[in-house]
mmCIF file as gemmi writes it, N, C-alpha and C atoms, coordinates in Angstrom:
data_model
loop_
_atom_site.group_PDB
_atom_site.id
_atom_site.type_symbol
_atom_site.label_atom_id
_atom_site.label_alt_id
_atom_site.label_comp_id
_atom_site.label_asym_id
_atom_site.label_entity_id
_atom_site.label_seq_id
_atom_site.pdbx_PDB_ins_code
_atom_site.Cartn_x
_atom_site.Cartn_y
_atom_site.Cartn_z
_atom_site.occupancy
_atom_site.B_iso_or_equiv
_atom_site.pdbx_formal_charge
_atom_site.auth_seq_id
_atom_site.auth_asym_id
_atom_site.pdbx_PDB_model_num
ATOM 1 N N . MET Axp A 1 ? -20.275 14.478 17.136 1 0 ? 1 A 1
ATOM 2 C CA . MET Axp A 1 ? -19.009 13.791 17.245 1 0 ? 1 A 1
ATOM 3 C C . MET Axp A 1 ? -19.012 12.449 16.516 1 0 ? 1 A 1
ATOM 4 N N . TRP Axp A 2 ? -20.122 11.758 16.51 1 0 ? 2 A 1
ATOM 5 C CA . TRP Axp A 2 ? -20.235 10.461 15.849 1 0 ? 2 A 1
ATOM 6 C C . TRP Axp A 2 ? -20.16 10.676 14.355 1 0 ? 2 A 1
ATOM 7 N N . GLN Axp A 3 ? -20.727 11.738 13.88 1 0 ? 3 A 1
ATOM 8 C CA . GLN Axp A 3 ? -20.679 11.995 12.406 1 0 ? 3 A 1
ATOM 9 C C . GLN Axp A 3 ? -19.257 12.203 11.937 1 0 ? 3 A 1
ATOM 10 N N . ASN Axp A 4 ? -18.492 12.879 12.785 1 0 ? 4 A 1
ATOM 11 C CA . ASN Axp A 4 ? -17.078 13.091 12.422 1 0 ? 4 A 1
ATOM 12 C C . ASN Axp A 4 ? -16.314 11.739 12.419 1 0 ? 4 A 1
ATOM 13 N N . MET Axp A 5 ? -16.638 10.903 13.413 1 0 ? 5 A 1
ATOM 14 C CA . MET Axp A 5 ? -15.979 9.612 13.492 1 0 ? 5 A 1
ATOM 15 C C . MET Axp A 5 ? -16.346 8.692 12.308 1 0 ? 5 A 1
ATOM 16 N N . LYS Axp A 6 ? -17.549 8.757 11.85 1 0 ? 6 A 1
ATOM 17 C CA . LYS Axp A 6 ? -17.998 8.024 10.668 1 0 ? 6 A 1
ATOM 18 C C . LYS Axp A 6 ? -17.205 8.445 9.436 1 0 ? 6 A 1
ATOM 19 N N . GLY Axp A 7 ? -17.079 9.737 9.3 1 0 ? 7 A 1
ATOM 20 C CA . GLY Axp A 7 ? -16.308 10.292 8.156 1 0 ? 7 A 1
ATOM 21 C C . GLY Axp A 7 ? -14.848 9.825 8.204 1 0 ? 7 A 1
ATOM 22 N N . PHE Axp A 8 ? -14.3 9.831 9.426 1 0 ? 8 A 1
ATOM 23 C CA . PHE Axp A 8 ? -12.906 9.399 9.589 1 0 ? 8 A 1
ATOM 24 C C . PHE Axp A 8 ? -12.732 7.923 9.266 1 0 ? 8 A 1
ATOM 25 N N . MET Axp A 9 ? -13.627 7.13 9.736 1 0 ? 9 A 1
ATOM 26 C CA . MET Axp A 9 ? -13.545 5.689 9.453 1 0 ? 9 A 1
ATOM 27 C C . MET Axp A 9 ? -13.756 5.396 7.957 1 0 ? 9 A 1
ATOM 28 N N . LYS Axp A 10 ? -14.585 6.23 7.325 1 0 ? 10 A 1
ATOM 29 C CA . LYS Axp A 10 ? -14.781 6.047 5.922 1 0 ? 10 A 1
ATOM 30 C C . LYS Axp A 10 ? -13.53 6.454 5.171 1 0 ? 10 A 1
ATOM 31 N N . ALA Axp A 11 ? -12.805 7.5 5.612 1 0 ? 11 A 1
ATOM 32 C CA . ALA Axp A 11 ? -11.607 7.921 5.001 1 0 ? 11 A 1
ATOM 33 C C . ALA Axp A 11 ? -10.483 6.89 5.245 1 0 ? 11 A 1
ATOM 34 N N . LEU Axp A 12 ? -10.587 5.977 6.265 1 0 ? 12 A 1
ATOM 35 C CA . LEU Axp A 12 ? -9.513 5.032 6.453 1 0 ? 12 A 1
ATOM 36 C C . LEU Axp A 12 ? -9.62 3.81 5.553 1 0 ? 12 A 1
ATOM 37 N N . ARG Axp A 13 ? -10.574 3.858 4.621 1 0 ? 13 A 1
ATOM 38 C CA . ARG Axp A 13 ? -10.706 2.732 3.703 1 0 ? 13 A 1
ATOM 39 C C . ARG Axp A 13 ? -9.55 2.741 2.711 1 0 ? 13 A 1
ATOM 40 N N . ILE Axp A 14 ? -9.058 3.95 2.351 1 0 ? 14 A 1
ATOM 41 C CA . ILE Axp A 14 ? -7.934 3.989 1.374 1 0 ? 14 A 1
ATOM 42 C C . ILE Axp A 14 ? -6.659 3.469 1.995 1 0 ? 14 A 1
ATOM 43 N N . PRO Axp A 15 ? -6.267 3.903 3.202 1 0 ? 15 A 1
ATOM 44 C CA . PRO Axp A 15 ? -5.066 3.289 3.766 1 0 ? 15 A 1
ATOM 45 C C . PRO Axp A 15 ? -5.168 1.792 3.96 1 0 ? 15 A 1
ATOM 46 N N . SER Axp A 16 ? -6.371 1.329 4.375 1 0 ? 16 A 1
ATOM 47 C CA . SER Axp A 16 ? -6.407 -0.109 4.576 1 0 ? 16 A 1
ATOM 48 C C . SER Axp A 16 ? -6.269 -0.869 3.255 1 0 ? 16 A 1
ATOM 49 N N . PHE Axp A 17 ? -6.778 -0.291 2.139 1 0 ? 17 A 1
ATOM 50 C CA . PHE Axp A 17 ? -6.637 -0.898 0.86 1 0 ? 17 A 1
ATOM 51 C C . PHE Axp A 17 ? -5.159 -0.835 0.452 1 0 ? 17 A 1
ATOM 52 N N . GLY Axp A 18 ? -4.478 0.251 0.851 1 0 ? 18 A 1
ATOM 53 C CA . GLY Axp A 18 ? -3.026 0.317 0.541 1 0 ? 18 A 1
ATOM 54 C C . GLY Axp A 18 ? -2.246 -0.711 1.272 1 0 ? 18 A 1
ATOM 55 N N . LEU Axp A 19 ? -2.597 -1.014 2.525 1 0 ? 19 A 1
ATOM 56 C CA . LEU Axp A 19 ? -1.96 -2.106 3.255 1 0 ? 19 A 1
ATOM 57 C C . LEU Axp A 19 ? -2.268 -3.478 2.609 1 0 ? 19 A 1
ATOM 58 N N . PHE Axp A 20 ? -3.41 -3.605 2.161 1 0 ? 20 A 1
ATOM 59 C CA . PHE Axp A 20 ? -3.837 -4.866 1.43 1 0 ? 20 A 1
ATOM 60 C C . PHE Axp A 20 ? -2.985 -5.047 0.153 1 0 ? 20 A 1
ATOM 61 N N . VAL Axp A 21 ? -2.835 -4.001 -0.633 1 0 ? 21 A 1
ATOM 62 C CA . VAL Axp A 21 ? -2.083 -4.106 -1.845 1 0 ? 21 A 1
ATOM 63 C C . VAL Axp A 21 ? -0.626 -4.401 -1.516 1 0 ? 21 A 1
ATOM 64 N N . ALA Axp A 22 ? -0.053 -3.734 -0.526 1 0 ? 22 A 1
ATOM 65 C CA . ALA Axp A 22 ? 1.303 -3.982 -0.15 1 0 ? 22 A 1
ATOM 66 C C . ALA Axp A 22 ? 1.532 -5.396 0.34 1 0 ? 22 A 1
ATOM 67 N N . LEU Axp A 23 ? 0.502 -6.012 1.049 1 0 ? 23 A 1
ATOM 68 C CA . LEU Axp A 23 ? 0.596 -7.327 1.507 1 0 ? 23 A 1
ATOM 69 C C . LEU Axp A 23 ? 0.563 -8.291 0.286 1 0 ? 23 A 1
ATOM 70 N N . ILE Axp A 24 ? -0.238 -7.967 -0.718 1 0 ? 24 A 1
ATOM 71 C CA . ILE Axp A 24 ? -0.365 -8.784 -1.913 1 0 ? 24 A 1
ATOM 72 C C . ILE Axp A 24 ? 1.013 -8.8 -2.591 1 0 ? 24 A 1
ATOM 73 N N . GLY Axp A 25 ? 1.682 -7.596 -2.656 1 0 ? 25 A 1
ATOM 74 C CA . GLY Axp A 25 ? 2.967 -7.515 -3.261 1 0 ? 25 A 1
ATOM 75 C C . GLY Axp A 25 ? 4.007 -8.31 -2.523 1 0 ? 25 A 1
ATOM 76 N N . LEU Axp A 26 ? 3.951 -8.346 -1.205 1 0 ? 26 A 1
ATOM 77 C CA . LEU Axp A 26 ? 4.865 -9.049 -0.4 1 0 ? 26 A 1
ATOM 78 C C . LEU Axp A 26 ? 4.678 -10.573 -0.651 1 0 ? 26 A 1
ATOM 79 N N . LEU Axp A 27 ? 3.433 -11.022 -0.697 1 0 ? 27 A 1
ATOM 80 C CA . LEU Axp A 27 ? 3.165 -12.405 -0.93 1 0 ? 27 A 1
ATOM 81 C C . LEU Axp A 27 ? 3.577 -12.814 -2.351 1 0 ? 27 A 1
ATOM 82 N N . TYR Axp A 28 ? 3.399 -11.921 -3.344 1 0 ? 28 A 1
ATOM 83 C CA . TYR Axp A 28 ? 3.889 -12.199 -4.679 1 0 ? 28 A 1
ATOM 84 C C . TYR Axp A 28 ? 5.401 -12.338 -4.707 1 0 ? 28 A 1
ATOM 85 N N . ASP Axp A 29 ? 6.042 -11.476 -3.957 1 0 ? 29 A 1
ATOM 86 C CA . ASP Axp A 29 ? 7.514 -11.555 -3.898 1 0 ? 29 A 1
ATOM 87 C C . ASP Axp A 29 ? 7.984 -12.912 -3.274 1 0 ? 29 A 1
ATOM 88 N N . LEU Axp A 30 ? 7.302 -13.243 -2.2 1 0 ? 30 A 1
ATOM 89 C CA . LEU Axp A 30 ? 7.667 -14.513 -1.569 1 0 ? 30 A 1
ATOM 90 C C . LEU Axp A 30 ? 7.367 -15.769 -2.452 1 0 ? 30 A 1
ATOM 91 N N . TRP Axp A 31 ? 6.224 -15.692 -3.124 1 0 ? 31 A 1
ATOM 92 C CA . TRP Axp A 31 ? 5.794 -16.823 -3.917 1 0 ? 31 A 1
ATOM 93 C C . TRP Axp A 31 ? 6.567 -17.014 -5.23 1 0 ? 31 A 1
ATOM 94 N N . PHE Axp A 32 ? 6.774 -15.893 -5.994 1 0 ? 32 A 1
ATOM 95 C CA . PHE Axp A 32 ? 7.318 -15.953 -7.333 1 0 ? 32 A 1
ATOM 96 C C . PHE Axp A 32 ? 8.829 -15.656 -7.305 1 0 ? 32 A 1
ATOM 97 N N . ALA Axp A 33 ? 9.22 -14.594 -6.652 1 0 ? 33 A 1
ATOM 98 C CA . ALA Axp A 33 ? 10.64 -14.157 -6.724 1 0 ? 33 A 1
ATOM 99 C C . ALA Axp A 33 ? 11.417 -14.949 -5.641 1 0 ? 33 A 1
ATOM 100 N N . GLY Axp A 34 ? 10.995 -14.834 -4.397 1 0 ? 34 A 1
ATOM 101 C CA . GLY Axp A 34 ? 11.634 -15.523 -3.31 1 0 ? 34 A 1
ATOM 102 C C . GLY Axp A 34 ? 13.098 -15.027 -3.163 1 0 ? 34 A 1
ATOM 103 N N . LEU Axp A 35 ? 13.903 -15.968 -2.666 1 0 ? 35 A 1
ATOM 104 C CA . LEU Axp A 35 ? 15.326 -15.728 -2.611 1 0 ? 35 A 1
ATOM 105 C C . LEU Axp A 35 ? 16.002 -15.929 -3.935 1 0 ? 35 A 1
ATOM 106 N N . PRO Axp A 36 ? 16.932 -15.132 -4.293 1 0 ? 36 A 1
ATOM 107 C CA . PRO Axp A 36 ? 17.651 -15.318 -5.591 1 0 ? 36 A 1
ATOM 108 C C . PRO Axp A 36 ? 18.433 -16.609 -5.545 1 0 ? 36 A 1
ATOM 109 N N . TYR Axp A 37 ? 18.63 -17.169 -6.725 1 0 ? 37 A 1
ATOM 110 C CA . TYR Axp A 37 ? 19.424 -18.376 -6.856 1 0 ? 37 A 1
ATOM 111 C C . TYR Axp A 37 ? 20.919 -18.065 -6.526 1 0 ? 37 A 1
ATOM 112 N N . GLN Axp A 38 ? 21.61 -19.13 -6.134 1 0 ? 38 A 1
ATOM 113 C CA . GLN Axp A 38 ? 22.976 -18.861 -5.736 1 0 ? 38 A 1
ATOM 114 C C . GLN Axp A 38 ? 23.885 -18.65 -6.964 1 0 ? 38 A 1
ATOM 115 N N . ASP Axp A 39 ? 23.837 -19.551 -7.926 1 0 ? 39 A 1
ATOM 116 C CA . ASP Axp A 39 ? 24.659 -19.387 -9.165 1 0 ? 39 A 1
ATOM 117 C C . ASP Axp A 39 ? 23.63 -19.517 -10.333 1 0 ? 39 A 1
ATOM 118 N N . PRO Axp A 40 ? 22.855 -18.484 -10.556 1 0 ? 40 A 1
ATOM 119 C CA . PRO Axp A 40 ? 21.776 -18.63 -11.624 1 0 ? 40 A 1
ATOM 120 C C . PRO Axp A 40 ? 22.312 -18.571 -13.036 1 0 ? 40 A 1
ATOM 121 N N . THR Axp A 41 ? 21.559 -19.186 -13.922 1 0 ? 41 A 1
ATOM 122 C CA . THR Axp A 41 ? 21.824 -18.96 -15.329 1 0 ? 41 A 1
ATOM 123 C C . THR Axp A 41 ? 21.23 -17.651 -15.715 1 0 ? 41 A 1
ATOM 124 N N . PHE Axp A 42 ? 21.496 -17.157 -16.893 1 0 ? 42 A 1
ATOM 125 C CA . PHE Axp A 42 ? 21.009 -15.848 -17.345 1 0 ? 42 A 1
ATOM 126 C C . PHE Axp A 42 ? 19.492 -15.847 -17.358 1 0 ? 42 A 1
ATOM 127 N N . GLU Axp A 43 ? 18.895 -17.006 -17.782 1 0 ? 43 A 1
ATOM 128 C CA . GLU Axp A 43 ? 17.435 -17.076 -17.857 1 0 ? 43 A 1
ATOM 129 C C . GLU Axp A 43 ? 16.858 -17.027 -16.455 1 0 ? 43 A 1
ATOM 130 N N . GLN Axp A 44 ? 17.479 -17.699 -15.495 1 0 ? 44 A 1
ATOM 131 C CA . GLN Axp A 44 ? 16.943 -17.713 -14.12 1 0 ? 44 A 1
ATOM 132 C C . GLN Axp A 44 ? 17.087 -16.333 -13.512 1 0 ? 44 A 1
ATOM 133 N N . GLN Axp A 45 ? 18.204 -15.673 -13.753 1 0 ? 45 A 1
ATOM 134 C CA . GLN Axp A 45 ? 18.345 -14.336 -13.166 1 0 ? 45 A 1
ATOM 135 C C . GLN Axp A 45 ? 17.346 -13.366 -13.821 1 0 ? 45 A 1
ATOM 136 N N . ALA Axp A 46 ? 17.13 -13.499 -15.115 1 0 ? 46 A 1
ATOM 137 C CA . ALA Axp A 46 ? 16.159 -12.606 -15.742 1 0 ? 46 A 1
ATOM 138 C C . ALA Axp A 46 ? 14.779 -12.842 -15.192 1 0 ? 46 A 1
ATOM 139 N N . TRP Axp A 47 ? 14.384 -14.116 -14.997 1 0 ? 47 A 1
ATOM 140 C CA . TRP Axp A 47 ? 13.085 -14.476 -14.476 1 0 ? 47 A 1
ATOM 141 C C . TRP Axp A 47 ? 12.98 -13.926 -13.059 1 0 ? 47 A 1
ATOM 142 N N . TRP Axp A 48 ? 13.999 -14.029 -12.222 1 0 ? 48 A 1
ATOM 143 C CA . TRP Axp A 48 ? 13.949 -13.574 -10.858 1 0 ? 48 A 1
ATOM 144 C C . TRP Axp A 48 ? 13.82 -12.016 -10.86 1 0 ? 48 A 1
ATOM 145 N N . ASP Axp A 49 ? 14.597 -11.35 -11.707 1 0 ? 49 A 1
ATOM 146 C CA . ASP Axp A 49 ? 14.623 -9.914 -11.74 1 0 ? 49 A 1
ATOM 147 C C . ASP Axp A 49 ? 13.222 -9.393 -12.198 1 0 ? 49 A 1
ATOM 148 N N . PHE Axp A 50 ? 12.621 -10.042 -13.196 1 0 ? 50 A 1
ATOM 149 C CA . PHE Axp A 50 ? 11.291 -9.603 -13.637 1 0 ? 50 A 1
ATOM 150 C C . PHE Axp A 50 ? 10.25 -9.685 -12.481 1 0 ? 50 A 1
ATOM 151 N N . HIS Axp A 51 ? 10.18 -10.875 -11.837 1 0 ? 51 A 1
ATOM 152 C CA . HIS Axp A 51 ? 9.221 -11.018 -10.795 1 0 ? 51 A 1
ATOM 153 C C . HIS Axp A 51 ? 9.524 -10.189 -9.55 1 0 ? 51 A 1
ATOM 154 N N . SER Axp A 52 ? 10.762 -9.919 -9.253 1 0 ? 52 A 1
ATOM 155 C CA . SER Axp A 52 ? 11.14 -9.098 -8.185 1 0 ? 52 A 1
ATOM 156 C C . SER Axp A 52 ? 10.699 -7.611 -8.445 1 0 ? 52 A 1
ATOM 157 N N . ASN Axp A 53 ? 10.909 -7.216 -9.702 1 0 ? 53 A 1
ATOM 158 C CA . ASN Axp A 53 ? 10.528 -5.86 -10.046 1 0 ? 53 A 1
ATOM 159 C C . ASN Axp A 53 ? 8.987 -5.662 -9.957 1 0 ? 53 A 1
ATOM 160 N N . ILE Axp A 54 ? 8.212 -6.722 -10.435 1 0 ? 54 A 1
ATOM 161 C CA . ILE Axp A 54 ? 6.797 -6.609 -10.257 1 0 ? 54 A 1
ATOM 162 C C . ILE Axp A 54 ? 6.378 -6.478 -8.788 1 0 ? 54 A 1
ATOM 163 N N . ALA Axp A 55 ? 6.998 -7.301 -7.98 1 0 ? 55 A 1
ATOM 164 C CA . ALA Axp A 55 ? 6.677 -7.288 -6.536 1 0 ? 55 A 1
ATOM 165 C C . ALA Axp A 55 ? 7.008 -5.894 -5.943 1 0 ? 55 A 1
ATOM 166 N N . ASN Axp A 56 ? 8.153 -5.361 -6.27 1 0 ? 56 A 1
ATOM 167 C CA . ASN Axp A 56 ? 8.528 -4.063 -5.791 1 0 ? 56 A 1
ATOM 168 C C . ASN Axp A 56 ? 7.549 -2.94 -6.193 1 0 ? 56 A 1
ATOM 169 N N . LEU Axp A 57 ? 7.122 -3.008 -7.424 1 0 ? 57 A 1
ATOM 170 C CA . LEU Axp A 57 ? 6.168 -2.089 -7.955 1 0 ? 57 A 1
ATOM 171 C C . LEU Axp A 57 ? 4.799 -2.137 -7.2 1 0 ? 57 A 1
ATOM 172 N N . VAL Axp A 58 ? 4.308 -3.37 -6.934 1 0 ? 58 A 1
ATOM 173 C CA . VAL Axp A 58 ? 3.069 -3.549 -6.194 1 0 ? 58 A 1
ATOM 174 C C . VAL Axp A 58 ? 3.222 -3.054 -4.793 1 0 ? 58 A 1
ATOM 175 N N . ILE Axp A 59 ? 4.373 -3.356 -4.164 1 0 ? 59 A 1
ATOM 176 C CA . ILE Axp A 59 ? 4.558 -2.941 -2.778 1 0 ? 59 A 1
ATOM 177 C C . ILE Axp A 59 ? 4.69 -1.395 -2.709 1 0 ? 59 A 1
ATOM 178 N N . GLY Axp A 60 ? 5.376 -0.812 -3.64 1 0 ? 60 A 1
ATOM 179 C CA . GLY Axp A 60 ? 5.416 0.63 -3.722 1 0 ? 60 A 1
ATOM 180 C C . GLY Axp A 60 ? 4.132 1.274 -3.912 1 0 ? 60 A 1
ATOM 181 N N . ALA Axp A 61 ? 3.256 0.698 -4.793 1 0 ? 61 A 1
ATOM 182 C CA . ALA Axp A 61 ? 1.957 1.277 -5.022 1 0 ? 61 A 1
ATOM 183 C C . ALA Axp A 61 ? 1.181 1.196 -3.725 1 0 ? 61 A 1
ATOM 184 N N . GLY Axp A 62 ? 1.212 0.091 -3.016 1 0 ? 62 A 1
ATOM 185 C CA . GLY Axp A 62 ? 0.469 -0.057 -1.776 1 0 ? 62 A 1
ATOM 186 C C . GLY Axp A 62 ? 0.905 0.901 -0.748 1 0 ? 62 A 1
ATOM 187 N N . THR Axp A 63 ? 2.287 1.174 -0.709 1 0 ? 63 A 1
ATOM 188 C CA . THR Axp A 63 ? 2.831 2.117 0.247 1 0 ? 63 A 1
ATOM 189 C C . THR Axp A 63 ? 2.354 3.517 -0.033 1 0 ? 63 A 1
ATOM 190 N N . ILE Axp A 64 ? 2.311 3.83 -1.336 1 0 ? 64 A 1
ATOM 191 C CA . ILE Axp A 64 ? 1.82 5.208 -1.738 1 0 ? 64 A 1
ATOM 192 C C . ILE Axp A 64 ? 0.362 5.36 -1.405 1 0 ? 64 A 1
ATOM 193 N N . LEU Axp A 65 ? -0.452 4.299 -1.619 1 0 ? 65 A 1
ATOM 194 C CA . LEU Axp A 65 ? -1.92 4.397 -1.309 1 0 ? 65 A 1
ATOM 195 C C . LEU Axp A 65 ? -2.006 4.525 0.245 1 0 ? 65 A 1
ATOM 196 N N . PHE Axp A 66 ? -1.241 3.826 0.986 1 0 ? 66 A 1
ATOM 197 C CA . PHE Axp A 66 ? -1.369 3.897 2.449 1 0 ? 66 A 1
ATOM 198 C C . PHE Axp A 66 ? -1.009 5.298 2.943 1 0 ? 66 A 1
ATOM 199 N N . ILE Axp A 67 ? 0.1 5.842 2.522 1 0 ? 67 A 1
ATOM 200 C CA . ILE Axp A 67 ? 0.539 7.15 3.026 1 0 ? 67 A 1
ATOM 201 C C . ILE Axp A 67 ? -0.438 8.2 2.511 1 0 ? 67 A 1
ATOM 202 N N . GLY Axp A 68 ? -0.771 8.13 1.242 1 0 ? 68 A 1
ATOM 203 C CA . GLY Axp A 68 ? -1.721 9.104 0.642 1 0 ? 68 A 1
ATOM 204 C C . GLY Axp A 68 ? -3.104 9.045 1.384 1 0 ? 68 A 1
ATOM 205 N N . GLY Axp A 69 ? -3.569 7.795 1.624 1 0 ? 69 A 1
ATOM 206 C CA . GLY Axp A 69 ? -4.841 7.67 2.337 1 0 ? 69 A 1
ATOM 207 C C . GLY Axp A 69 ? -4.823 8.236 3.772 1 0 ? 69 A 1
ATOM 208 N N . LEU Axp A 70 ? -3.668 8.034 4.46 1 0 ? 70 A 1
ATOM 209 C CA . LEU Axp A 70 ? -3.568 8.576 5.824 1 0 ? 70 A 1
ATOM 210 C C . LEU Axp A 70 ? -3.578 10.088 5.774 1 0 ? 70 A 1
ATOM 211 N N . LEU Axp A 71 ? -2.915 10.651 4.783 1 0 ? 71 A 1
ATOM 212 C CA . LEU Axp A 71 ? -2.905 12.112 4.654 1 0 ? 71 A 1
ATOM 213 C C . LEU Axp A 71 ? -4.289 12.61 4.332 1 0 ? 71 A 1
ATOM 214 N N . TYR Axp A 72 ? -5.008 11.903 3.448 1 0 ? 72 A 1
ATOM 215 C CA . TYR Axp A 72 ? -6.352 12.283 3.113 1 0 ? 72 A 1
ATOM 216 C C . TYR Axp A 72 ? -7.261 12.18 4.319 1 0 ? 72 A 1
ATOM 217 N N . ALA Axp A 73 ? -7.155 11.158 5.091 1 0 ? 73 A 1
ATOM 218 C CA . ALA Axp A 73 ? -8 10.988 6.289 1 0 ? 73 A 1
ATOM 219 C C . ALA Axp A 73 ? -7.712 12.082 7.316 1 0 ? 73 A 1
ATOM 220 N N . LEU Axp A 74 ? -6.479 12.404 7.475 1 0 ? 74 A 1
ATOM 221 C CA . LEU Axp A 74 ? -6.105 13.486 8.462 1 0 ? 74 A 1
ATOM 222 C C . LEU Axp A 74 ? -6.69 14.841 7.984 1 0 ? 74 A 1
ATOM 223 N N . ILE Axp A 75 ? -6.458 15.134 6.753 1 0 ? 75 A 1
ATOM 224 C CA . ILE Axp A 75 ? -6.866 16.45 6.225 1 0 ? 75 A 1
ATOM 225 C C . ILE Axp A 75 ? -8.375 16.549 6.216 1 0 ? 75 A 1
ATOM 226 N N . SER Axp A 76 ? -9.086 15.516 5.823 1 0 ? 76 A 1
ATOM 227 C CA . SER Axp A 76 ? -10.593 15.568 5.826 1 0 ? 76 A 1
ATOM 228 C C . SER Axp A 76 ? -11.099 15.595 7.209 1 0 ? 76 A 1
ATOM 229 N N . SER Axp A 77 ? -10.438 14.931 8.136 1 0 ? 77 A 1
ATOM 230 C CA . SER Axp A 77 ? -10.901 15.043 9.56 1 0 ? 77 A 1
ATOM 231 C C . SER Axp A 77 ? -10.752 16.399 10.096 1 0 ? 77 A 1
ATOM 232 N N . LEU Axp A 78 ? -9.56 17.02 9.839 1 0 ? 78 A 1
ATOM 233 C CA . LEU Axp A 78 ? -9.348 18.358 10.343 1 0 ? 78 A 1
ATOM 234 C C . LEU Axp A 78 ? -10.285 19.398 9.691 1 0 ? 78 A 1
ATOM 235 N N . ALA Axp A 79 ? -10.556 19.179 8.367 1 0 ? 79 A 1
ATOM 236 C CA . ALA Axp A 79 ? -11.526 20.054 7.667 1 0 ? 79 A 1
ATOM 237 C C . ALA Axp A 79 ? -12.921 19.934 8.213 1 0 ? 79 A 1
ATOM 238 N N . GLN Axp A 80 ? -13.362 18.753 8.542 1 0 ? 80 A 1
ATOM 239 C CA . GLN Axp A 80 ? -14.691 18.613 9.099 1 0 ? 80 A 1
ATOM 240 C C . GLN Axp A 80 ? -14.747 19.171 10.483 1 0 ? 80 A 1
ATOM 241 N N . ARG Axp A 81 ? -13.682 19.021 11.281 1 0 ? 81 A 1
ATOM 242 C CA . ARG Axp A 81 ? -13.684 19.582 12.593 1 0 ? 81 A 1
ATOM 243 C C . ARG Axp A 81 ? -13.727 21.112 12.539 1 0 ? 81 A 1
ATOM 244 N N . ARG Axp A 82 ? -13.044 21.664 11.577 1 0 ? 82 A 1
ATOM 245 C CA . ARG Axp A 82 ? -13.031 23.155 11.435 1 0 ? 82 A 1
ATOM 246 C C . ARG Axp A 82 ? -14.394 23.644 11.008 1 0 ? 82 A 1
ATOM 247 N N . ARG Axp A 83 ? -15.116 22.881 10.163 1 0 ? 83 A 1
ATOM 248 C CA . ARG Axp A 83 ? -16.399 23.246 9.709 1 0 ? 83 A 1
ATOM 249 C C . ARG Axp A 83 ? -17.418 23.157 10.848 1 0 ? 83 A 1
ATOM 250 N N . MET Axp A 84 ? -17.255 22.17 11.729 1 0 ? 84 A 1
ATOM 251 C CA . MET Axp A 84 ? -18.181 21.999 12.884 1 0 ? 84 A 1
ATOM 252 C C . MET Axp A 84 ? -17.94 23.132 13.884 1 0 ? 84 A 1
ATOM 253 N N . ASP Axp A 85 ? -16.732 23.567 14.052 1 0 ? 85 A 1
ATOM 254 C CA . ASP Axp A 85 ? -16.449 24.648 15.008 1 0 ? 85 A 1
ATOM 255 C C . ASP Axp A 85 ? -16.935 26.004 14.617 1 0 ? 85 A 1
ATOM 256 N N . SER Axp A 86 ? -16.986 26.26 13.304 1 0 ? 86 A 1
ATOM 257 C CA . SER Axp A 86 ? -17.436 27.555 12.826 1 0 ? 86 A 1
ATOM 258 C C . SER Axp A 86 ? -18.967 27.717 12.811 1 0 ? 86 A 1
């Protein structure tokens, strides 16, 4: 049983890294993009759009890592349990 738990905890490294990446993206969004300007110039709007797109990309990558890592942890845990039962 403990061997299975060690493998499951090892597999949870990927989702936790995904959460970390998504948090970095959120902090980047708050720090660089923040709230859009009320009446921005074209340069300000372009700058805000650029940094907002980067933040969205990083948050999306973190979300994909998190969901993919959870699926990997679940599948590997079920596969180990099936191997132990046979």
